[in-house]
N, C-alpha and C positions, 0 to 999 in steps of 0.2 A: 681328549676333549670330552667334557660332560655336556650333553645337549640339554638346553633349557627349553627349546621350543619344539620339542617333539610333537689333466687337463699326457786323347792320345792320337797321335797320327794314325791314319789308316784304321779307323774303327770298323769292325765288321758290322753288318746290318743288325745282327742280334745284339751286339754290344751297344750300338747306337740306340736301339730301342730301349734297352735297359737304362742307358744314360739319360735318355729323355724322361723315362719313368722316374728316375731319381730326382731330376730337376723339377718334376711335377709334384714331388713331395710324398711319394709312397712311404708309409711308415710301418707297415705291418709285415713281418716275416712269417706270419701264420697262415694256415690253410684250414679247410674244414676239419682236419684232424686235430687242430689245436684251438678249437673254439673255447672261449672263456665263458663259463657259466657260474652263477653264484647260487649257493644253497639257500640264500635268503631271498632269491628271486625266482628260482626254478620250481615249478609245481611238480615236476617229475621226480625229484630226489630230496625233497624236504617238506616237513610239515610246519616249518617256522611261520609265524604270523608276520614276519618282517618282510612284506612283499611289495611295499611301495617302491616304485622305480623312478619317481620324479624327484629332482632336487627341491629342497624345501627352503623357502626364504620367509622371514617374518612378514606377516601380511601388512603390517603398518610401515614397512620400509621398501618392499619389493618394487614399488612403482617408480622409485627414483634412483635406487642404487644401481651402479653399473655392475651387473652380475654376468657370469658366463652364460647363464641360461636366458637372460633378458637383454643381453647386449645386442647391438645392431646386427642385422642379418649378414652384412658384409664382413664384419669381423669374425663371427662364428663360422661363416662359410669359408673364409680363408683358413682358419685353424682346422676345420673338419675335413676340407678337401685338399689342403696343402697345394692349391693351384694358383693362388694369388699372393702378392706380397703382403707383408704385415701392415696393419691399419695405420701405424704411425708413419709419417712422411719419411723421417730419417731411417726408420727400421726397414722400410721397403727395400732400399738399395742394399743394406747390409744382408738382409735375408736372401734376396735374389742372388747376390754375389756368392754367398756361402752355398746355396743350393745348386749353383751351376759350376762350382769349383771342380777341378779335375779329380780330387779324391773320390767324389761320389760315383763316377762311372765305374772305376775299377772295383769299388766296394760292392756295388750292386751286381756287377758281372760275376764277381767271385761268389756271392751268395747264391746267384741263380745257377751257376755252372756246377756247384758242388751239391749233390743230392744226398739226403740222408739214407741210411741203410735200410730203413723200414721199421726199425725198432722204435717203439713209442714209450716215452717215460711219463709216468703219472706225476704231475707237479701241481702244487697248490700254494696259495698265499692267504694270509689272514684278511688283508684288505686289497681292494682292486687297484690301488695306486701301484703297489708292488706287483700285483697279479698281471697287470698290463705289460709291464717290463719283462716279467718272467715268460709270458706267452710269446712275446716278440723275439726274445733271445732263443727260445726253444724251437720256434718255427714248426715245421712239419714233424719234428722229432719228439714233440711233447703233446700231451693232452692236459690242458690247464684249467683250473677252477679257482675262483676267489670266493672266500666265505662271505665277506661283507661287501656289498655293492650299494645297498640301500642308504641314501643320505640321511634317512630318519633313524638309522641305527647308531647307538652310542657304543663304540668299541670297548669302552671301559666296563660297561655293565652287561655286555652281550652274553647271552646264555646259548652255547652251541646246541644245536638240535642233534638227534641221532644221525641224521643225514650228514651233518657237518663232521661228526666224529668218524663216520665211515670215509669221508673224503680225506681227512687228515691221516687216518689209519692206513689208507691205501696209497698215500703219497710216497714217492721215492725221493722227492725234494720238496721241502716246505719252507716258505719264507714267512717269518713272523717279525713284527716290528720291534717288540720288546720295549724296554724303558717304562714298563707299567702300563703301556697303551692297550695291549691285548693279552693280558695275563691269562685269560681263558684259553688261549691257544697253547701256551706253555703247559697248562694243566692237562689239556687234551692229549698233547704229545707224550707227556709223562705217563698217561694212562695206557698208551699203546706203544711201548718202546720197540725200536727196531734198529739194530746196529748198522744195518745197511742204508737206512734213510739218511739223507743229507739235510741238515737243518741250518738255515741262515737266520740268526738273531741279529737284526739290523743294529740295534743299540750296541751290542757287544762288538760287532764288526767295525763300527765307526767310533767306538770309544766313548759313548754317552751313557753314564750310569743311571740307575733308577732315580727319579726325581729331576732329571734333566729334561730338556725340551724334546718330546717324542716325535715331533713332526718332521722326521728326517727326509721325507720325500720332497720337502720344500727347500732342501739344501742341494744345489747342483753338484757339489763335490761328493756328497754322500750317495747321490743317485749313481754316479760313476763307479764308486766303490762297490755298491750293491750289484750293479750290472757285471762288473768283473768277477765278483764272487759267484754269481749265478752261473756264468759261463764256465768257470773253473769246476763247479760241482756237476754241471751237466757232462763235462768231459770225463769226470771221475766215474759217473754212472754209465756212460756209453763212450768208451775210448775210441771205438770204431768210427764214430761220427765227430771226432775232435775238430777236424778241418771244417766241417759244416758249422759247428758251433762258433768257431773263430770267425768264420765269414758272416754269421748272423750278428755277432758282436760288432764287427766292423761296419756292417750295414746300418745297425741301430745307431751307431755313433755318427757316421758320416751322412746318413740320409734321414733316419728317424728323428734325431736330436738336432739337426742342422738349424731349423728355424728357432728352436728353443734356445740354443746357444746364441744365435744372432740377436734374438729379442733381448736376452740378458745383457749382451755386450752393448747394444744400442742404448738401453735405459741407463746403464752404468756410465757410459760416455756422455750422454746428454743431460742426465738428471742427478748424477752422483753428488752426494752432499745435501740433497734437498731434504728438509725436515718433514717427517710424516708421522702420523699416529696410527695405531692399530687397536683392534678390539680384543685380541688375545695373542698368545705366543705362536700360533701357527705361522704367522707372517715373518717372525723374527729371522729364521735362517735365510729366507729369500731376500729380506731387506739387507742383510749383511752382504750377500752375494751381489746385490744390485748397487751397493755403495750408498744406500740411502741413510739418512740420519733418523733413526727411530727414537722419538722423544718420549713415548709412552713409558711410564715406570715399569721395569721388568716384573716387579711384584704384582702389579695390576694384571699384566699379561698372563702370568702364571695362575693367579687367582681365578680369572675367568675361564682359563683352559681347564682347570681342575675342579671347577664348580664350587669354589669357596667365595666368601664375601671379601671384596676388596676393601682396603682401608679408606676412611674418610679423607685422609691426606692425599692418597693417590687420586681419588675421584676429584678432589678440589684442584689438583695440579692439571689434570686433563681438561677440566672445565675451563681453566684459565688458558690453556693452550688453544682450545677451540675459540673461546670468546675473543682472544686477542690475535687470532690467526697466526699463532706461532708454528702451526703445521700447515702444509700446503695441501695434503691429501690425507683422508682417513680411510684405512683399509679394514674392511668389515668381514668377518667370517659369518656368512649368512646361515650356517648350520648351528651356530651357538649364540643365540640372542638372550640377553638378560635385561631386566629393567634398566640397569645402569648403562649397558651397551646401547639399548634402544634410545635412551635419552641423549647419549653422545652422538649417535647417528643423526637424530633429529636436529640437534644443535648445530652440527657441522653443515647439514644441508641448508638450514636457515641462515647460517653465516656465509654461505657461498663457497664452502669448502667441498670440493668434489669427493664423493664416496665411491670407492672401488671395492667390489666384492671378490672374495675367494671362498672356496668350499673345501670340505674335508675329504670328500670322495670324488671320483670322476663325475664330471657334469658336462654333457649327459652321460649316463652310465655306459653308453655304447662308444664313447670316445676312447682314443688311446691316451696313455699318460701324456704324451707330448702335445697332442691336439688340445687337451684340457689345459695344460700349462700355458701353451702359447696364447690361447684365447684369453686367459686371465692376465697374462703379461701385456697383451694388446690393450685390454681394458685399463690396466694400470698406466700404461704409456699415454693413453688418451686423457686420463685424469690428470697426470702430471703436466701434459701439454696445456690443458685447459687452465691449470693453476698457475703455471709459470710463463706461458706464452712462448716457450721454446719449441 
Protein backbone atom coordinates (compact mmCIF):
# COMPACT_ATOMS: atom_id res chain seq x y z
CA UNK A 1 0.00 0.00 0.00
CA UNK A 2 1.16 3.53 -0.72
CA UNK A 3 0.04 5.82 2.04
CA UNK A 4 -1.55 9.05 0.98
CA UNK A 5 -2.29 10.54 4.41
CA UNK A 6 0.93 10.25 5.99
CA UNK A 7 -5.35 -7.35 14.90
CA UNK A 8 -10.58 -34.87 29.97
CA UNK A 9 -11.64 -36.78 32.80
CA UNK A 10 -9.64 -36.41 35.95
CA UNK A 11 -7.82 -33.20 35.11
CA UNK A 12 -5.01 -32.43 37.50
CA UNK A 13 -5.10 -29.11 39.28
CA UNK A 14 -2.31 -27.74 37.08
CA UNK A 15 -3.98 -28.90 33.88
CA UNK A 16 -7.31 -27.47 35.01
CA UNK A 17 -5.71 -24.08 35.63
CA UNK A 18 -4.18 -24.13 32.19
CA UNK A 19 -7.49 -25.16 30.64
CA UNK A 20 -9.20 -22.27 32.37
CA UNK A 21 -6.47 -19.98 31.04
CA UNK A 22 -7.12 -21.26 27.53
CA UNK A 23 -10.83 -20.60 27.88
CA UNK A 24 -10.00 -17.11 29.03
CA UNK A 25 -8.26 -16.46 25.76
CA UNK A 26 -4.53 -16.44 26.45
CA UNK A 27 -2.89 -15.79 23.12
CA UNK A 28 0.77 -15.26 23.74
CA UNK A 29 3.35 -17.94 24.05
CA UNK A 30 6.07 -15.40 24.66
CA UNK A 31 7.90 -14.26 27.74
CA UNK A 32 10.24 -11.43 28.61
CA UNK A 33 12.95 -13.08 26.53
CA UNK A 34 10.78 -12.92 23.44
CA UNK A 35 9.68 -9.32 23.61
CA UNK A 36 8.75 -7.72 20.30
CA UNK A 37 10.36 -4.38 19.59
CA UNK A 38 10.55 -2.42 16.39
CA UNK A 39 13.46 -0.47 15.06
CA UNK A 40 11.06 2.22 13.95
CA UNK A 41 9.74 2.73 17.47
CA UNK A 42 12.67 1.93 19.79
CA UNK A 43 14.96 4.78 20.71
CA UNK A 44 17.61 2.39 21.97
CA UNK A 45 18.50 0.76 18.67
CA UNK A 46 17.51 3.05 15.84
CA UNK A 47 17.84 6.63 14.68
CA UNK A 48 14.89 6.37 12.32
CA UNK A 49 12.47 9.26 12.38
CA UNK A 50 9.58 6.83 12.01
CA UNK A 51 8.61 6.90 15.67
CA UNK A 52 4.93 7.57 15.77
CA UNK A 53 3.16 4.73 17.58
CA UNK A 54 -0.47 5.62 17.18
CA UNK A 55 -2.71 4.39 14.36
CA UNK A 56 -3.58 7.15 11.89
CA UNK A 57 -7.01 7.77 10.46
CA UNK A 58 -7.97 10.63 8.15
CA UNK A 59 -9.24 13.49 10.25
CA UNK A 60 -12.29 14.07 8.15
CA UNK A 61 -13.52 10.52 8.66
CA UNK A 62 -12.35 9.23 12.01
CA UNK A 63 -15.34 10.52 13.91
CA UNK A 64 -17.83 8.14 12.34
CA UNK A 65 -15.92 5.21 10.80
CA UNK A 66 -15.95 2.02 12.81
CA UNK A 67 -12.20 1.66 13.39
CA UNK A 68 -10.36 -0.79 15.64
CA UNK A 69 -8.91 2.13 17.56
CA UNK A 70 -12.21 4.03 17.84
CA UNK A 71 -14.67 1.18 18.26
CA UNK A 72 -16.67 0.71 21.44
CA UNK A 73 -14.68 -0.11 24.54
CA UNK A 74 -16.54 -3.37 24.97
CA UNK A 75 -15.54 -4.68 21.56
CA UNK A 76 -11.87 -3.78 21.92
CA UNK A 77 -11.83 -5.02 25.49
CA UNK A 78 -13.10 -8.38 24.28
CA UNK A 79 -10.42 -8.62 21.62
CA UNK A 80 -7.59 -7.36 23.79
CA UNK A 81 -8.36 -9.43 26.90
CA UNK A 82 -9.97 -12.44 25.25
CA UNK A 83 -12.16 -12.66 28.34
CA UNK A 84 -15.58 -12.07 26.88
CA UNK A 85 -17.57 -13.29 23.92
CA UNK A 86 -17.46 -11.53 20.57
CA UNK A 87 -19.66 -8.45 20.21
CA UNK A 88 -21.98 -9.96 17.60
CA UNK A 89 -24.85 -11.86 19.17
CA UNK A 90 -24.41 -14.98 17.02
CA UNK A 91 -20.63 -14.92 17.23
CA UNK A 92 -20.73 -14.92 21.01
CA UNK A 93 -21.92 -18.48 21.21
CA UNK A 94 -19.59 -19.69 18.48
CA UNK A 95 -16.56 -18.08 20.06
CA UNK A 96 -17.38 -19.34 23.55
CA UNK A 97 -17.96 -22.84 22.23
CA UNK A 98 -14.61 -22.91 20.42
CA UNK A 99 -12.67 -21.44 23.32
CA UNK A 100 -14.07 -23.99 25.75
CA UNK A 101 -13.70 -26.99 23.47
CA UNK A 102 -11.62 -29.94 24.63
CA UNK A 103 -8.62 -29.43 22.27
CA UNK A 104 -7.69 -26.19 24.07
CA UNK A 105 -6.83 -27.78 27.40
CA UNK A 106 -4.42 -30.42 26.05
CA UNK A 107 -2.80 -27.86 23.73
CA UNK A 108 -2.23 -25.41 26.56
CA UNK A 109 -0.99 -28.16 28.87
CA UNK A 110 1.45 -29.45 26.28
CA UNK A 111 2.91 -26.01 25.66
CA UNK A 112 3.29 -25.39 29.39
CA UNK A 113 4.73 -28.80 30.22
CA UNK A 114 7.43 -28.68 27.54
CA UNK A 115 10.17 -26.22 28.39
CA UNK A 116 12.75 -24.93 25.90
CA UNK A 117 16.39 -25.87 26.36
CA UNK A 118 17.53 -22.32 26.97
CA UNK A 119 18.87 -21.61 23.51
CA UNK A 120 17.52 -18.33 22.13
CA UNK A 121 17.10 -17.82 18.38
CA UNK A 122 17.30 -14.31 16.94
CA UNK A 123 14.24 -13.81 14.72
CA UNK A 124 12.78 -10.79 12.92
CA UNK A 125 10.07 -9.79 10.47
CA UNK A 126 9.63 -6.89 8.08
CA UNK A 127 6.17 -5.98 9.45
CA UNK A 128 4.55 -6.59 12.80
CA UNK A 129 1.62 -8.57 11.40
CA UNK A 130 4.04 -11.43 10.72
CA UNK A 131 6.24 -10.45 13.65
CA UNK A 132 3.47 -11.07 16.16
CA UNK A 133 2.91 -14.58 14.82
CA UNK A 134 6.66 -15.25 14.76
CA UNK A 135 7.03 -14.16 18.37
CA UNK A 136 4.15 -16.30 19.60
CA UNK A 137 5.33 -19.42 17.80
CA UNK A 138 8.87 -19.01 19.09
CA UNK A 139 7.84 -18.31 22.65
CA UNK A 140 10.64 -18.42 25.20
CA UNK A 141 13.05 -19.83 22.63
CA UNK A 142 13.29 -16.67 20.50
CA UNK A 143 14.10 -12.99 20.71
CA UNK A 144 11.85 -11.28 18.17
CA UNK A 145 11.83 -7.88 16.49
CA UNK A 146 9.64 -6.31 13.82
CA UNK A 147 11.08 -3.62 11.59
CA UNK A 148 7.84 -1.76 10.82
CA UNK A 149 5.24 -1.21 13.51
CA UNK A 150 4.39 2.44 12.93
CA UNK A 151 1.09 2.83 11.03
CA UNK A 152 2.42 6.00 9.39
CA UNK A 153 5.14 4.01 7.62
CA UNK A 154 4.72 3.09 3.96
CA UNK A 155 6.35 -0.35 3.53
CA UNK A 156 6.83 0.30 -0.20
CA UNK A 157 9.04 3.34 0.30
CA UNK A 158 10.60 2.52 3.66
CA UNK A 159 14.33 3.18 3.93
CA UNK A 160 15.96 0.83 6.46
CA UNK A 161 18.11 2.48 9.10
CA UNK A 162 21.53 1.16 10.14
CA UNK A 163 19.81 -0.34 13.19
CA UNK A 164 17.36 -2.15 10.90
CA UNK A 165 20.26 -3.55 8.90
CA UNK A 166 21.86 -4.83 12.09
CA UNK A 167 18.62 -6.55 13.12
CA UNK A 168 18.30 -8.26 9.74
CA UNK A 169 22.01 -9.14 9.63
CA UNK A 170 21.81 -10.70 13.10
CA UNK A 171 18.61 -12.65 12.47
CA UNK A 172 18.72 -16.42 12.20
CA UNK A 173 15.16 -16.46 10.85
CA UNK A 174 13.65 -13.56 8.93
CA UNK A 175 10.10 -13.25 7.57
CA UNK A 176 9.57 -10.88 4.64
CA UNK A 177 6.24 -10.36 2.94
CA UNK A 178 7.50 -10.20 -0.64
CA UNK A 179 5.23 -9.53 -3.64
CA UNK A 180 6.83 -6.10 -3.99
CA UNK A 181 5.47 -4.99 -0.63
CA UNK A 182 8.79 -4.74 1.25
CA UNK A 183 11.46 -4.93 -1.44
CA UNK A 184 13.83 -3.06 0.88
CA UNK A 185 13.94 -6.15 3.08
CA UNK A 186 15.11 -8.38 0.22
CA UNK A 187 17.81 -5.85 -0.67
CA UNK A 188 19.02 -5.70 2.93
CA UNK A 189 19.12 -9.49 3.14
CA UNK A 190 21.12 -9.64 -0.08
CA UNK A 191 23.64 -7.21 1.39
CA UNK A 192 24.29 -9.53 4.34
CA UNK A 193 24.14 -13.09 3.00
CA UNK A 194 24.20 -15.95 5.50
CA UNK A 195 23.83 -19.56 4.41
CA UNK A 196 22.64 -20.53 7.88
CA UNK A 197 19.86 -17.91 8.00
CA UNK A 198 16.33 -19.15 7.30
CA UNK A 199 14.27 -16.71 5.22
CA UNK A 200 10.53 -16.98 4.61
CA UNK A 201 9.29 -14.99 1.63
CA UNK A 202 5.52 -15.09 2.16
CA UNK A 203 4.66 -14.38 -1.47
CA UNK A 204 6.80 -17.28 -2.71
CA UNK A 205 5.51 -19.54 0.05
CA UNK A 206 1.84 -19.05 -0.86
CA UNK A 207 2.37 -18.74 -4.61
CA UNK A 208 1.51 -15.07 -5.19
CA UNK A 209 3.75 -13.45 -7.85
CA UNK A 210 4.93 -9.85 -7.98
CA UNK A 211 2.00 -7.70 -8.99
CA UNK A 212 -0.46 -9.83 -7.03
CA UNK A 213 -2.28 -8.76 -3.89
CA UNK A 214 0.46 -8.44 -1.24
CA UNK A 215 -1.80 -8.29 1.82
CA UNK A 216 -1.48 -12.00 2.63
CA UNK A 217 -1.95 -11.57 6.39
CA UNK A 218 -5.60 -10.86 5.54
CA UNK A 219 -5.90 -14.39 4.10
CA UNK A 220 -6.68 -16.91 6.87
CA UNK A 221 -5.34 -19.79 4.74
CA UNK A 222 -2.07 -17.98 4.13
CA UNK A 223 -1.73 -17.20 7.84
CA UNK A 224 -1.83 -20.94 8.51
CA UNK A 225 0.79 -21.65 5.83
CA UNK A 226 3.13 -19.02 7.24
CA UNK A 227 2.68 -20.33 10.79
CA UNK A 228 3.58 -23.84 9.62
CA UNK A 229 6.65 -22.56 7.76
CA UNK A 230 7.84 -20.60 10.78
CA UNK A 231 7.54 -23.66 13.01
CA UNK A 232 9.41 -25.82 10.52
CA UNK A 233 12.28 -23.32 10.27
CA UNK A 234 12.52 -22.91 14.03
CA UNK A 235 12.88 -26.67 14.33
CA UNK A 236 15.66 -26.63 11.72
CA UNK A 237 17.54 -23.98 13.67
CA UNK A 238 17.04 -25.67 17.04
CA UNK A 239 16.22 -29.39 16.68
CA UNK A 240 16.58 -29.92 20.42
CA UNK A 241 13.47 -27.83 21.02
CA UNK A 242 11.35 -29.37 18.24
CA UNK A 243 8.74 -30.66 20.68
CA UNK A 244 8.47 -27.22 22.25
CA UNK A 245 7.91 -25.55 18.88
CA UNK A 246 5.28 -28.13 17.97
CA UNK A 247 3.49 -27.39 21.24
CA UNK A 248 3.66 -23.65 20.56
CA UNK A 249 2.13 -24.19 17.12
CA UNK A 250 -0.71 -26.25 18.60
CA UNK A 251 -1.33 -23.64 21.28
CA UNK A 252 -1.39 -20.82 18.72
CA UNK A 253 -3.91 -22.73 16.62
CA UNK A 254 -6.25 -23.97 19.35
CA UNK A 255 -6.00 -21.06 21.78
CA UNK A 256 -4.55 -18.00 20.06
CA UNK A 257 -6.55 -18.27 16.83
CA UNK A 258 -9.73 -19.74 18.33
CA UNK A 259 -11.74 -16.50 18.41
CA UNK A 260 -10.31 -15.47 15.05
CA UNK A 261 -11.58 -18.64 13.40
CA UNK A 262 -14.90 -18.41 15.26
CA UNK A 263 -15.47 -14.83 14.09
CA UNK A 264 -14.72 -15.76 10.47
CA UNK A 265 -17.04 -18.77 10.66
CA UNK A 266 -19.86 -16.71 12.15
CA UNK A 267 -19.67 -13.91 9.56
CA UNK A 268 -19.53 -16.40 6.70
CA UNK A 269 -22.52 -18.34 8.03
CA UNK A 270 -24.61 -15.26 8.81
CA UNK A 271 -23.68 -12.79 6.09
CA UNK A 272 -22.19 -14.88 3.26
CA UNK A 273 -23.14 -13.43 -0.12
CA UNK A 274 -23.77 -9.93 1.24
CA UNK A 275 -22.61 -7.28 -1.29
CA UNK A 276 -19.93 -4.96 0.07
CA UNK A 277 -17.52 -2.32 -1.21
CA UNK A 278 -13.94 -1.55 -0.20
CA UNK A 279 -11.42 1.25 -0.58
CA UNK A 280 -8.49 -0.91 -1.68
CA UNK A 281 -7.18 -4.45 -2.15
CA UNK A 282 -6.21 -5.06 1.48
CA UNK A 283 -9.72 -6.34 2.23
CA UNK A 284 -10.02 -8.67 -0.78
CA UNK A 285 -8.40 -11.81 0.72
CA UNK A 286 -10.50 -11.56 3.88
CA UNK A 287 -13.66 -10.84 1.88
CA UNK A 288 -13.12 -14.08 -0.02
CA UNK A 289 -12.64 -16.03 3.23
CA UNK A 290 -15.82 -14.51 4.68
CA UNK A 291 -17.89 -15.38 1.62
CA UNK A 292 -18.85 -11.75 1.04
CA UNK A 293 -19.57 -10.39 -2.44
CA UNK A 294 -17.01 -7.64 -3.06
CA UNK A 295 -18.46 -5.45 -5.82
CA UNK A 296 -15.70 -2.84 -6.06
CA UNK A 297 -13.84 -3.20 -9.38
CA UNK A 298 -10.52 -5.04 -8.82
CA UNK A 299 -8.75 -2.44 -10.95
CA UNK A 300 -9.87 0.29 -8.53
CA UNK A 301 -8.72 -1.73 -5.50
CA UNK A 302 -5.30 -2.27 -7.08
CA UNK A 303 -4.92 1.35 -8.15
CA UNK A 304 -5.56 2.71 -4.65
CA UNK A 305 -3.29 0.10 -3.09
CA UNK A 306 -0.42 0.93 -5.44
CA UNK A 307 -0.89 4.69 -5.41
CA UNK A 308 -2.00 5.14 -9.01
CA UNK A 309 -5.04 6.99 -10.33
CA UNK A 310 -8.20 4.91 -10.73
CA UNK A 311 -10.11 5.14 -14.00
CA UNK A 312 -13.15 7.42 -14.34
CA UNK A 313 -15.23 4.35 -15.25
CA UNK A 314 -14.31 2.61 -12.00
CA UNK A 315 -15.11 5.69 -9.95
CA UNK A 316 -18.46 6.11 -11.68
CA UNK A 317 -19.34 2.46 -10.98
CA UNK A 318 -18.55 2.82 -7.28
CA UNK A 319 -20.51 6.08 -7.05
CA UNK A 320 -23.50 4.24 -8.52
CA UNK A 321 -23.10 1.34 -6.08
CA UNK A 322 -23.16 3.76 -3.16
CA UNK A 323 -25.90 6.04 -4.47
CA UNK A 324 -28.26 3.15 -5.21
CA UNK A 325 -27.24 1.16 -2.14
CA UNK A 326 -26.02 -1.81 -4.14
CA UNK A 327 -23.54 -2.43 -1.33
CA UNK A 328 -24.50 -2.97 2.31
CA UNK A 329 -21.19 -2.03 3.95
CA UNK A 330 -18.12 -0.07 2.82
CA UNK A 331 -14.77 -1.30 4.19
CA UNK A 332 -12.19 1.45 4.46
CA UNK A 333 -8.41 1.14 5.00
CA UNK A 334 -7.86 4.11 7.31
CA UNK A 335 -4.12 4.12 6.60
CA UNK A 336 -4.60 4.79 2.90
CA UNK A 337 -6.92 7.70 2.20
CA UNK A 338 -7.06 9.51 -1.13
CA UNK A 339 -9.49 12.22 -2.30
CA UNK A 340 -11.44 9.56 -4.22
CA UNK A 341 -11.64 7.29 -1.21
CA UNK A 342 -12.57 10.17 1.09
CA UNK A 343 -15.44 11.08 -1.22
CA UNK A 344 -16.69 7.49 -1.23
CA UNK A 345 -16.58 7.24 2.56
CA UNK A 346 -18.46 10.53 2.86
CA UNK A 347 -21.10 9.43 0.36
CA UNK A 348 -21.55 6.06 2.04
CA UNK A 349 -22.12 7.65 5.44
CA UNK A 350 -24.51 10.20 3.98
CA UNK A 351 -26.45 7.39 2.32
CA UNK A 352 -26.76 5.38 5.52
CA UNK A 353 -24.25 2.71 4.48
CA UNK A 354 -22.17 1.58 7.48
CA UNK A 355 -18.41 2.09 7.14
CA UNK A 356 -16.05 -0.40 8.81
CA UNK A 357 -12.34 0.28 9.12
CA UNK A 358 -9.31 -1.96 8.72
CA UNK A 359 -5.63 -1.09 9.12
CA UNK A 360 -2.35 -2.15 7.56
CA UNK A 361 -0.45 -2.75 10.80
CA UNK A 362 -1.41 -3.90 14.29
CA UNK A 363 -3.78 -1.50 15.99
CA UNK A 364 -2.88 -0.76 18.68
CA UNK A 365 0.76 -1.65 18.12
CA UNK A 366 0.77 -3.58 21.41
CA UNK A 367 -1.96 -5.98 20.26
CA UNK A 368 -1.26 -9.48 19.04
CA UNK A 369 -2.15 -10.45 15.48
CA UNK A 370 -5.29 -12.24 16.59
CA UNK A 371 -6.47 -9.53 18.98
CA UNK A 372 -6.18 -6.98 16.18
CA UNK A 373 -7.95 -9.16 13.65
CA UNK A 374 -10.78 -10.16 15.99
CA UNK A 375 -11.42 -6.50 16.86
CA UNK A 376 -11.74 -5.69 13.16
CA UNK A 377 -13.95 -8.72 12.51
CA UNK A 378 -16.21 -7.71 15.39
CA UNK A 379 -16.49 -4.21 13.92
CA UNK A 380 -17.34 -5.64 10.51
CA UNK A 381 -19.94 -8.00 12.00
CA UNK A 382 -21.59 -5.05 13.74
CA UNK A 383 -21.69 -3.09 10.48
CA UNK A 384 -23.18 -6.05 8.61
CA UNK A 385 -25.77 -6.54 11.34
CA UNK A 386 -26.71 -2.87 11.20
CA UNK A 387 -27.03 -3.01 7.42
CA UNK A 388 -28.96 -6.27 7.11
CA UNK A 389 -30.82 -6.59 10.40
CA UNK A 390 -29.56 -10.16 10.82
